[in-house]
C-alpha positions, 0 to 999 in steps of 0.5 A: 482507439481508447486512451487509458486514464491516469488511474488505469496506467497506474493500475497497470504498473501496480499489477506488474509489481512483485509482492515486496514492491507492492507491500512497500508501496502500500506501507508508504501510503499507510505511514503517510496517513498514519494507518498503522492498523493497515500496515503489512508485515512479513511473518518473520518480523513478528518477534522483533515487532512484539519484543518486550511484550508479555506472552499473555498480552500478545495472545490477547491481541490475536484474532481468532484466525491467526496462523503462524504459518501464513506469510504476512500479518497486520495489527488491525483493529480486530487484533493481530491478523495473519494472511497469505494473500496481500490482496486481502488487505491491499486496496488498489483503488485506495493506493491509486487515490493516494498516489494521485492525491498526494503526487507520491510516486512511491519511488517508482519512476514509471509512476513519476512519469505518469504524474509529471505527464499529467501535470505538464498537460494541465500546464499546457492547457492553462497556457492555451486558455490564456 
């Protein structure tokens, strides 16, 4: 019988998140690290985000492959990029690393259980070693 690692267990939870949950989790990580250029937005948010920006300034920031018909966008280092697949942007390994290193459950009770379980095991080991 193989025991799943903490990373594998968290990966399983991430795999079962819907797009909205995953985007929210990813954006929390981006906000925590001030990685504004990795933040994902829904296409319907673009007008509000660029409110007050001139058309020429907006157009000068578009990447070559920006398509208004895509579902999502980000204001990355190469300009405003659009995409339909959030996995073009989200890196599960980076998200898992953030969750573990920062002990941040991203508002997910199942992830909190995994993080707390590991912490309790470490405390038990320390007590056993004393």
